[in-house]
Structure formats: C-alpha cells, structure tokens
N, C-alpha and C positions, 0 to 999 in steps of 0.2 A: 822379445821385446821387439817390437810393430814401429811405429813411425815416433819421431817425441812424441812426451809427453807434455797434452794441454794441460796448463795450468790455472786452480778457479780456487773458487770461495763457499761454494752454493753445497748448501748443508743440506738442501732438500730433496739431493739425491739420492743420500749415502746411503747404502748398507751397510748399518753398523753389525750386522749379524757374521755378510761376509766381510765385511770390515778387520772386524778379532779373528775372525778366520782366518786371514790372510797373515796377519798379527804374532798369532800365536805360531801357525808354520814357519811364518819366519824369522822366532823365536823376543819378537819385541814383544808382545802382551806381557800388560802387567796387572791384570786381575784385574781390570774393568768388567763390568756387564757391559753387556750393547747400551743400558741407559743411562750407564753411564758415563760412557763416551760419551753418550748424542749430549748429554745435558755436559760435560765439560767442551765438548766444543762451542755448545749456545753460549755458555757462557765466556768465554774467550774476545779477548779484545778484537786479532784479530788469527787469521786463518790461511790455510791453503793447501789443495790435493793435487796432487801428480794426478794425470789419469790416463790410460793407455786405453780404448776406448772407453767400456763402462767400470773399471777398474783403477780400483786406485791403488798405485803404485808405489806414491808416497807425500808424506804429510809434515805439516809442521803448523803450530800453533806460538800465539803472542798474546801473556797477559799481562796487561795494564793499566796504569791510573787516567791513565789520556794525555799531561799533562811533563813529563820526567825522567819516569821509572815503568820500567817492561823487564819483560821475564822472556826468553825465548825455554819453549818448552815439547817433547812429545815430536821433537825430530826424526824420520824415520825416511830409509831409503828402502822398498822393497832389494832384496840380494844382488838378483839376477838382471836391479838397473841402476847399481852400483857406477860411481865411475864414468858417468856420461851426465855431467854437471846439473841433477836430479833436484840431491841437496840446498845446492849451491843458488840455483836459482829461487829458491820451494824458501830459505835463507832474506835472499835479498828484497821480495816480493813482502816478505814480513816488516823487513829492515823501514823499507819505501816506507809504511805507511805509520809508524811512529819518529818524524825527521826531529831531529832536537832530543829526541831523550837515551837514555842512558840504557844499553839492552844488555841484562846479567843472563846471565846459564850455567847450570853446571855441569858438570860431563866426563862420563868415566873410562871414554871410550873414542878416539880420533879426538886429541888437539888440534890436531894438526890441520882437521880441515875449515875450525873454528880458529885461528890463528889465519888460516889461509882468506877468511872474508873481513881478516880487520880487527877478532877477539885481541884482545891481553886478558896474560893470564894474570891475577890477583891473588894478596898474597893469602889471605884469608873469607874460608866460604866456612859454614855454618849451618843445621837446617834440624828441624824436631818434629816427629813425626806426631798428631797431637790426641794421645788414646788410643788404639790399632786401626792399623794402617787398612784404606779403604773398610772401613766401618763397614758390617752389616745390622 
C-alpha cells in the first residue's frame, strides 16, 4: 500500500480484465466476464472505486429505485488494504447518495463490519436464482 487510496466513480478508466484478475487473485470473483462486470456497474445507481495509483483496490455499488429502496452489493477491499478504513469509506460514500432510502444487503461474511456502519440484522432474507446463475 502506498498512500491512502483515493475514491471516485469513474467507470471510463476501469480496465475490466485487470479488475477481474485482481478479484480472482483475492478470491472474490463470482464468475462474471469483463463485459458482464462492466454492464453490472454501468446499470448501478451508484458505484465507488478505491484506487491506489491506477489500480483498483476496493469497490462497492448500490442498486436503487431512486426513491425509497436500495441494495448494497459487491463490496470488496483487496486483502492488503483491509482494516484501513477503505471499506467503511466506500460504504459511506454510497450511503451519502441515497438519503432517506432503506438500504439492504446480504452478507455471509463480516456482519460486524456492517453493524459498525449502522446496519441492523433482519430476521428473514430470501432470494431466488431464476434459471441458471450468470446465464451464458
């Protein structure tokens, strides 16, 4: 890690292949192709990237109806940058963009991280995959 990462939402400078390579190396890649990843981020209400020089070292995005409901997804901080406030800064960046909205998330890991940001556990979470996951 060099200096503190900088944060932005600039999709035009993302090298999607390099981004996927870093996600894969950090065991966070879920199988999306570079084009699918780009389309996922472009279709989001808000995105944030943490960058160290030209390298993406963290990311998060929000899906939202723009009125009252949002969903936090794809929160990732590269292992070497964890526990340095990067994840918290990215989540706060996104929350600032949806005032007055209910923001939900599903997580299998690190619920205490989200609790520290004000999220509360809810009793029921449900989901369904329609057809085949990441249909090709």
